N, C-alpha and C positions, 0 to 999 in steps of 0.2 A: 605392467603399466601400459597405458594407452599412448600410442605415438601421436603427436600433433599432426595436423593436416599439412601436407606439403613437404614433409621430410623424406618420404619414400619416393624413389624414382617411379614415375608413372609407366604403366604398361603401354607400349607403343602399338598403335593400330596399323595393320598392314595397309599398304597403298591400295587404292581402288583401281581396278582395271575394267575397261569397257568390255561388254559382252556383245557379240554379234547379234544383230536384230534377228528375231525368229523368222523362219521361212513362212511364207503365206500359207494359210491353211488350205488343204485340198478342198475343192468345191464339194459342197454337200448336195446330194441328190435327194429329193423328197420322194417318199414312197406314196403311192396313191392311198388315200384314206378310204375306209369303208363308208358306205352311205350311212348317215346317222339314222338311228331308229326314231320314228316320230313319237313325240311325247303326247300326253293327253292334251296339253294346252295347244300343241300344234294341230292335233286332230280336230279339236273343237273350233279353233280359229280358221280352219280351212273353209268352213261354210258357216253362214250366219244362222243363228237359231230362229228359224221362221216357221210358224205354224201355217202351212200352205192352205189348209182347209179354211182357217179363220180369215186369212187374207182374201180368199175367193168369196167368202160370204160377205165381207165388207165391201168388196168391189161390186158385187151384185146388188147390195143394198144401196150403194151410192148411185149406181146406174138406174135403179128403179126410183130413186128419190125417197127411199124409206129409211135411210140411215139417220139416226137422231143426232143432229149437231146442236149443242148447247153452247152459245157464246160465253155464258158465265162459267161453265165448267172448263172450257178451254182457257179462259182468262185466269181462273183460279190455279190451274196447273202451271201456266206460264209464270205467274207470280211466285208460286211455291218453288219452282225450279230456279228462279232468280235469287230468292232468299237463300236457298241451299248453296247456290254458286257463290254468293257473297260471303257466306259463313266460312268457306274454304279459302277465301282471298287472304293473302298476307298483307296487312296494312302497312 
């Protein structure tokens, strides 16, 4: 038969005693880390990807006055850049 709840004497829980606080941890000394090996991204970002010969040719053409500047081409590129920028905006 099943005994009803409350008729058995309950097991007593032992009293709680305080434990001393733990001693402070010994100071940790850091070991020197090895120099990190450069990743491909770090190597590529170290210098800008510039075509030095092309830049020299453009500078020379500007100095001579023979570099073709087209205001409509510049305006088209600026407008296209603005539309691309607007498409990435969060509304």
